[in-house]
C-alpha positions as CSV (number, residue, x, y, z in Angstrom):
1,M,-0.4,-0.2,0.5
2,S,0.9,3.0,-1.0
3,A,1.9,5.9,2.0
4,D,-0.4,7.7,0.3
5,T,-3.0,5.5,0.4
6,K,-2.2,4.3,4.1
7,E,-2.3,8.1,5.0
8,E,-5.2,9.3,3.6
9,F,-6.6,5.5,4.9
10,N,-5.4,7.1,8.4
11,K,-7.0,10.5,8.4
12,L,-10.4,9.3,7.3
13,L,-10.2,6.9,10.0
14,L,-9.1,9.0,13.1
15,Q,-12.2,11.5,11.2
16,T,-14.5,8.4,11.4
17,I,-13.1,7.4,15.4
18,D,-13.9,11.3,16.7
19,E,-17.4,12.3,14.9
20,N,-18.3,8.5,16.9
21,L,-16.8,10.2,19.7
22,K,-18.4,13.4,19.4
23,Q,-21.8,12.1,18.2
24,I,-22.1,9.4,21.2
25,F,-20.6,12.1,24.5
26,R,-20.6,15.0,22.9
27,E,-17.9,17.8,22.5
28,T,-17.0,18.4,26.3
29,A,-16.6,14.1,27.2
30,T,-15.4,13.9,23.9
31,H,-12.1,16.0,24.9
32,I,-11.6,14.4,27.9
33,I,-12.0,10.9,26.6
34,Y,-8.9,12.3,24.0
35,Q,-6.7,14.0,27.4
36,F,-7.8,10.5,29.7
37,L,-5.8,9.2,26.2
38,E,-3.1,11.5,26.3
39,N,-2.5,11.8,30.0
40,N,-2.5,7.4,30.5
41,Y,-1.3,6.1,27.8
42,S,0.7,9.6,26.4
43,L,-1.5,8.9,22.8
44,K,-2.4,12.0,21.1
45,R,-5.8,12.4,19.8
46,E,-4.0,12.5,16.3
47,K,-1.5,9.4,16.7
48,I,-4.6,7.0,16.6
49,P,-4.5,5.2,13.7
50,E,-1.1,5.0,14.4
51,N,-1.7,3.1,17.4
52,L,-4.7,1.2,16.8
53,E,-3.8,-1.2,20.2
54,T,-3.1,1.7,22.6
55,F,-6.7,3.2,21.9
56,M,-8.3,0.5,21.9
57,E,-7.1,-0.1,25.2
58,G,-7.3,2.6,27.0
59,L,-11.4,2.4,25.4
60,R,-11.6,-0.2,27.5
61,E,-9.8,1.1,30.4
62,F,-12.3,4.2,30.7
63,F,-15.0,2.3,29.2
64,R,-14.5,-1.3,30.9
65,S,-17.4,-3.6,28.5
66,G,-18.8,-0.1,26.7
67,A,-15.8,-0.1,24.8
68,H,-17.3,-2.8,22.6
69,V,-20.2,-0.9,21.3
70,I,-17.5,2.4,20.8
71,E,-15.6,-0.3,18.5
72,Q,-18.6,-1.4,16.8
73,S,-19.8,2.3,15.7
74,I,-16.2,3.2,14.4
75,L,-17.2,0.5,12.3
76,V,-19.9,0.9,11.3
77,E,-19.5,4.1,10.3
78,L,-16.4,4.0,8.6
79,H,-18.1,0.8,6.2
80,M,-20.7,2.5,5.3
81,K,-18.0,6.0,4.1
82,L,-16.4,3.6,1.6
83,G,-20.1,1.9,0.1
84,L,-20.4,-1.0,2.8
85,K,-21.9,-2.9,4.7
86,Y,-21.2,-4.4,8.0
87,K,-21.4,-7.5,9.0
88,S,-20.2,-9.2,11.7
89,R,-18.2,-12.6,11.3
90,E,-16.9,-15.3,13.8
91,G,-13.8,-14.2,15.1
92,Y,-13.2,-10.8,14.1
93,G,-11.8,-8.0,16.1
94,F,-12.1,-4.3,16.1
95,M,-8.3,-4.5,14.8
96,D,-9.2,-7.7,11.6
97,Y,-11.9,-5.4,10.4
98,L,-9.9,-2.3,10.0
99,D,-7.2,-4.5,8.4
100,D,-9.9,-5.1,6.2
101,L,-10.9,-1.9,5.7
102,E,-8.0,-0.7,5.0
103,N,-7.4,-3.5,1.9
104,V,-10.8,-2.0,0.4
105,Y,-9.8,1.7,0.9
106,H,-6.8,0.8,-0.8
107,A,-8.5,-1.4,-3.6
108,I,-11.3,1.7,-4.5
109,R,-8.7,3.9,-4.7
110,N,-6.1,2.0,-7.1
111,S,-9.2,1.2,-9.4
112,A,-10.4,5.2,-9.0
113,K,-6.9,6.0,-10.7
114,V,-7.3,3.3,-13.0
115,R,-10.1,4.5,-14.2
116,W,-8.9,8.1,-14.9
117,L,-5.9,7.1,-16.0
118,Q,-7.9,5.2,-18.8
119,R,-10.4,7.6,-20.0
120,A,-7.2,10.3,-19.7
121,S,-5.1,8.5,-21.7
122,P,-5.5,9.5,-25.0
123,K,-7.0,6.9,-27.6
124,T,-4.9,5.5,-30.2
């Protein structure tokens, strides 16, 4: 996967996490959650996509069993943003879904790029 595609996916993921937390907890509580992650895990908001396991660990400490609901909400929203329907899979965890979604995102970006290049190239 190209560095640009990885960075784009990470931005989309962070945006989705941010939107979900704010939708569920509103602005002030979301700020408290980010502050907790930074104070207890040295995890700044903008570094979450590169440190997802730390993010998940912090969520689980902060919310206990409720962290699963937040993870599911993030996954459902991210699937929707990619034009996909979320489907629960046996034995799949948060990171498994994100790995799959990152690969799908890469495939979508590459196929869009190929279509654009095909339209832009002169006919011979």
